[in-house]
N, C-alpha and C positions, 0 to 999 in steps of 0.2 A: 257814120262811125261812131260807135259808142265807146267812151273813154274807159280804159282799164287803169286802175291806179297803180303808180309806183312801178312802172315796167321800165326796161332799159331804154328803149327808144321812145323818143318824143316826136318822131317824124312818122306820119301816118302811111307814107309811101314805103320806108323801110319796114315798119311794123308788118304791113301787109306782105312784103316780100317774104319775111322771116316766117309768118304764118304758113304760106303756101309751101314753103320749103320744108317746114316741119310736118304739114299734113300729108305732103307728098311721100313722105318717108312712113306714114301711116301713124303718127302719134295722136293720142286721144285728146279731147279738149283741155283736160287738167294737165297734161304733160305740155301741150302747146303753151299753156299759160306760165308753167313753171319754167320753161326756157326763154320766155319773154321777159322773166324777171319778176312775175308776179309773186307777192307774198302776203297778200292782205288775207286774213283769216276768215273775214266775212265773205270775201269773194268765193273762196273755196268750198264755203258752206252751201253754196247753191247747187240744185240738183245737176244732173248730168246735161239734162235738155236745156236748162237755162244756161249753163256755160258753153254748150255747144252753140247757141244762139249769140253768146256774147262774142265768142271767137269768130262767128260768121260775120258778125258786125264789122270786124276789123279788115275784112276783105270785099266789103260791099256787098254783104249778104249772098255771097256765091253758095249754091246749094252743091250737095255731094263733094265736099272737100275732106271728109272723115271716113276713113275705112271702117266696115263692119266688123274687121278682124281684130284680134287681140293686138293691144299697143306695144310696140317693140320696146319702149323706153320702160314702162312699168310692168311689163308682162301681164297686164289685165287687172292688176291689183287696184287700179284707180278707176276700174271699169266694172268689172262683174262683182269684185270683191267689196264694192260699195252699195250693190243692190240690196233691196229688202231681204231676199231671200237668205242671202250668205249673213246679213246682219242678224237675222232670226236664228241662224245657226249658232252664232256666238251667244246670244241670249240664252237659248237652251243649254249651251255648254255651261254657262255660268251657273244657271239654275240646277243642272244635273250635279255640278261639282259640291253643291250644298254649304257654301261658305257662308260666313256672316261677315258683312261689311258695310262700311258707312260711306265710301266713295270708291273709285277704281281709277287705274291707268291701264292703258294698253300697251304692250310691247310687241314689236314685229320684227320677225328675222326674215329678211329678203334674199333672194338669189345673189350669191356672188358677182354673177356675171353682169348684173345690173350696173355695177361701177364700170364696167367695160363699156357698155351701152351708152352710159350718160357721158362718159369721156368721149366716145365717138362722136355723139351729137354736138358736144361743145367744140370739138376740133374742126367739126363741119362749119359750126357758126362762125369760129374764128376765121376760117378759111374765106367764107362767103361775105362776112360783115365784120371785117378787121378792126376798124375804128371803133366798133361798138363793143366787140367781144375779146378784143386781144389780151386784156388783162384780167378778164372775167375768171373766176375759179368756180369749181363745181360746189364748192361751200356756199357760194352766193346763190345758187338755185334751190328753191325750195324742195326738200327731199320728200320722196315718195311716203316715207313713214308719217312725216309731218303733215302732208296733205290728207293722207287716209284719216289721221286722227282729227283733223279740224272738221271733216265732213262726218264722220261716224261717231265722234265723241258725244255731240248732243243728242243724236239719234239713239245712241245706246243708253245715255243717261236717263232718257224718257221712258224707255223700254224697262230699265232695271230700277228706276225710281231712286237713283243715287247720281251724286254729281261725278263728273269727269275731272279729276285732279291730278296734276302732274307730279306731286309728292306722295300719292297715296300708297299704303301699304298693302293693297290689294291689286295684284297684276293679272290682266288676261292676256296670255301670251299667244300670239299667233305665229306658226312658223310655216312661211310659203318657201317652196321648194320648186325647181325647175330641173328636169332630168338631163338637159343638154348643159346644164351650167358648166361643170368640169370640161366638158369638151371644149367649149367657148374658151376657157382659160388656158388650154394646153399651150399654146404658143408662148405664154409666160415662162413656162418651165425651160424653153429653150434660150430665152432671153438673160434669165437669172436662175441657172440651175441651183446654184448654192442656197438660194432661198428656199426651195421646194423640194429638195433632194431629201433633207433630214426629215420632212414631215412624212415623206411616202415610205421612208425605211423605218419609221418608229409609228407604229399605228396607234400607240397610246396618245399621239399628238392630235388625233382626231383629223378633220378634213385636211386635205393636201392644200386648197385654196381657202383662204380665209379673207375676210375684208381688210384686215390689217395688212398681212403680206401683199395681197394684190394691190392695195392702194400704195404701199411703198414702192413697189416695183413701177407702178404707173408713173409715179413722181419722178423717177429717174429715167424713164424711157424717152427717147426722142420721138417728136411727131411723126418723123419719116418711118421709122421702125414699125410704130404702132399702125400706121396706115398702110404699110407694105403687108401687114400680117393680120389686119383684123378690119372687118367692115360691119356695120350694123345690119344684122339679120332682118329681112323683110318681114312684114306682117303675113302671118298665115295661121291656120286654125289651130295649129299646135304650139304656136308661139306663146304660151300662157302657162303661169305657173299654177301649182296646186296648193291648197290649205287643207291638209288632212288632219293637223296636228292643233287643236285649240285646248289649251291647259289653263287652270287658274291655281294661282299661288298666293298665298297671304304671307307677307313678312313675319320673321319669327317673333314670338312673345316671350319675355323673359320673366321669370318668377324666381324670387330670392326668398331666402329664410336662413334660418340656423338649425342644424340637426344634432340630435344626441344619439350616440350608439350605445347600448348597454350589452352587446354580446361580444364574446371573445372569439367567435367562428364566422363572423359576417364581415365579409369584404365591402370596400366602399363602392367599387363598380364591378359588374359581372365578371367573375373568375373563371375563364375558360382556358383550358389548356389542351393542346393537341385534339382540339375539337369537342372536348368533353367538358362538362361543368364540374367544378371543384367545390362549389357551394350551391345550395338550393336557391339563394337569393342574394341581394346586396342592398346596400343603402341606396344606392341609384334606383334599383327597381321598386324598393318599398316605397319611395317617394314619387317617382314617376308614374307608378301604375295608377292611383287615384287622380293625378294631373291629367292623364291621357283621357281618363273617362269623361272629363268635363272639357278640355280644350280641344279634344279629338285630333290631336297633331300627328303628323306622319313620320317624324323623326325627332331625335332629341340629343342634346349634348349636356352632360352634367359637369359642371365645375365646382371646385372648393377652394377655399383658402388652406391650401396644404392637404395632406391627407394623412390618416393613421393606418397603422398595419391592421391586418385581419384580427390579431390577437390584442388589439390595444382599444379599450373603450373611450368615447367621447363624452365627457361629462359636463358639468357646469352649464353655462347659457348656450353650450353648442358651437359647431363649427359653422362659419357662414358658407353658403352655397348659393348656386343660381343654376337653373335648368333653362337652356336654350330650346323652345319649343318650335320646331320648324314647321311651316304650313299648317297652322292651327286653324280647324274649320270652325270653331267656337272662339270669340274674342270678346264678347260683351259680358264678362264675368264681373260681378261686384265684389267688394270686400266681403260681403256674407257669404257669396259662393266660395271665396278662399278660405273662409273660416271653415265652412262645411268640408273642404277638401282636407284642411288641416286636422280636423277631427277624424275623419277616415284615415288618413295616414298615422294617427296617433293611437288607432286600435291595435297596433303592432306592438308586441312585447318588446322588440329589439330597437325599434327606432321611433323616436318622437322629433317633431319640428316644432318650430315657434316663430313668430313674426313672418308668416308666409304673406307676400305681396307682389305685386307686379312693379317691375323696374324697367328703366330705360336701357337701351344697349350701351350707352356711355358709362352707366353706373357700375357695369361690371368690371372696369379697369381697377376699381378699388379693390376688387377680390384678389387680384394678381399682386397689387402692391403690398397687401398684407402677407403674402408668402414670404418675403424676405424681410420688409421693413419693421413688422410687428414683432411683438414679444409672445411667448407662449409659456403656460405654467403645466407643470406635470407632477404627478405623484407615482413612484415606483417601489414595489416591494422587492428588495434586492437580498441576496445572499453573499455572505464572506467566507472565504475558506477558513479562517480563523476568527475567533470572537474579536470584536472592535469594543475598545473601551469607550467609556462615555466621553473621556477626553478627545480621543480621536474622531468620534462623531462631532463633539463640539467645534473642532477645529475647522470642520467643512463649513459651518456656519460664518467662519470669518472669511472665508474665500469670496472675493468679489471682483465682477468684472473680469472674470478668467477667460483669456483668449485661447481657443484650442484650435488644432489642426486636424481635419477629417479627411482621409483618402476615402475615396467612393467606397461604401462598405461592400464586403465580398458578397452579401446576400442580394445585392442590386446591381452587381456588375453586369449581370446579362441584359439589363435595360437601361443602363447610364453609362456615359463615358467615364473612363478614369480621370480624376482629378482630385487636387486637394483643395478643400474649402475651409476657409477661416470662419469660425463662429465665434460667439461669446455666450458664455454661461454668466448671467449676471449676478445670481445668488443661488444659495442652496442650504438646506438644512436636512437633519436626519434624526430619526426617532427610533430607538431599540425596540424590537418585536420580542427577540429571544437573543440567545448567545450568537447565533449565527444569521440571524434575520434583521433587517432594519428597513424603515419607510423612508425614502430619499424625496425631498420635495425641491423642485427646480423652477427657476425663472430663465429663459433662455431666448436667445435670438430665434426667430422662425427659421426653419430649415435645419436646425441641429438634429442629428442622429443620436437620440437619447440611449438607445441599447447599447450602441457602440462607445458613447461617453462612459457607461458603467463598466462594461467587460473588456474595452480597449480594442476589440477586433484584432488580436494578434498584433498589436502595437501599431495600428493603422490610424488610431485616434489618439494624439498626445496633446497635452496631458489627459488621463483619464482618472475614472476613480480608483483604480487599484494604484496609480503611480502617487495619487494624493494621499492614500491611506497607508500605502505600503503592504496592502492585503489583496489577495487575488478577490474579485468581486464578479458577480453575475446578476442578471435581471431575471425575475421569475414573472411579474406582472407590471403592466405600465398603463396609466391612465393620463389622458389629456384633461386637465382641469379647466383650462380656459384658453382662448384664442383671443387675444387683445386687439380686436379690430371693430371699430365703431360703425359697423355696416353689416347687415341693411338696418335701417332705422327701427328702433324698438317699437312694437306696436302695444307694448304693456303687457304681453303675455306672460303668465307665470309657469 
C-alpha cells in the first residue's frame, strides 16, 4: 500500500473500506482522496491516471473500482474539466478577451446541488465510520474549487506564460451549471419555506437556491430529515455539469487628477432628462473619452470632491476627481502615457486636467473626506436691489466664522432629502462693481450652498447676505476658486 499523506485514517484496513465505499458510489479518484481527508497540494497536482493508481494502491491494487461515468460528487469538474481539451478552451478564452495581465486567478461557480451531495457523502461516512468522521465538518474536506485550481493552476500558468496568484487582479471566471440542480434542492423549500419563498416571489433576488441559503438550511436540518428526503444520485451519463461561460475580468484601475471647467453650460456628469440629453457633453465625458481609448475599459464611475452647478466655473488648481475604470483591457500604462492622455483631454476648450495619475482604491477615501471636512473659496458676481455703500460692503469683511443653517434648497429637493444643514462661512469680502453690482469673495466649509447664502432661498438659508446687509441680493455668476484638498499629489503641472 502506498501512503497518502495527512488523511483522516491511519489504519490501512479502515482506509480500504472507505475507498471501496466511495468508489461503489461512483466517486472519481480526486473526490475519493478529498473525502479521505487528503489536502496536500502536490498530491492533487498529479494526473488523473497517477491519482487513480494511488487510490488503487490503498485497496491492494484492485482493478475496475472506478466508474467510467461522471462523478456524482464533483459532477465531472475534477474529471473532464481538468483534461487538456477543456484547459485549452480556457486559454483560448483568455487570449480572445485581449486583456493585459501579469498574473491571474481563477474563480469557479459550481452548482448549488453539490452542497447536498457532499453533505450526503459526509453523513454516509459518519454512519459507517462514526469514530473517524463523527466530528468532521464539510469545511475539513478539500473543496472541488481548490482541487481544480491546484491541478489546473500550473498548467494554465505555463500556457499563458503568467503565474497563478491568489491575489491577482485578473480573474478567469468559470461558471459551471447543472440543469437538475434546482430540482435536487426542491425538498429544502418544504423544510424551510420562509427562507426560499421571498426569493421566488421577487425575481430581482436572482436564483431561488444559493450556496448561502442552502448551507444555512442544511446546518439546521436534522440528519434524519435529510436522509428521508435526499439520497446521492447514482452515476450516469447526464450526471455532469456544463461550463459554457468562461469570462475574463480585470479589477478596476483608478485614475485621479484635478479638473478645471471654463464653461457655464457644461454639466459635471451626463445630463439626461426623460431619455433626452440636455447638454452635448459633460466634464465626465470630456475626461473619460480619452481615458477609454487607452485603457479600453468597459464601464466607468466618475467621482469628485463635491460638484459645481452647470452654470458655475471651476477655476484655480481645479477640483480633485477620480475615475474608476471597470474591467480595463490595457493596464500597462506609463506616466508618459498618462501625460499624453492629459494632453488629449486638454485640447478641449471647456475642460482642462492636471496631475493625472494612477492611484490605489484606498486612496479615493480622501476624496470623500474632502466633501465635508475641507474648505472652498468662491467668487460671485452679485446684484443688490438697492445700492450698497462702501461701509456696508466693508462690514462684510468683519464677519468671521459665521454659522448658517440651510434647509435643502428648493432647486435640489427633487433629488435630495429635506434636511437642515449647519455650515460655516469662515470669511468674506466684497468689492463694488457699480451701484447695483459687487463681487463677493467667500471662504466656506465644503458643502455650503453659495447661491442660497446670497439670495436666501425664500428664507430657507439663515442668516444670508440679505439679512447681513439689509438689502435684497441675488447672484448672477459664480466661480469656484479653489478646493482646499491636498490630493491627489501634485505632479508639478502648471
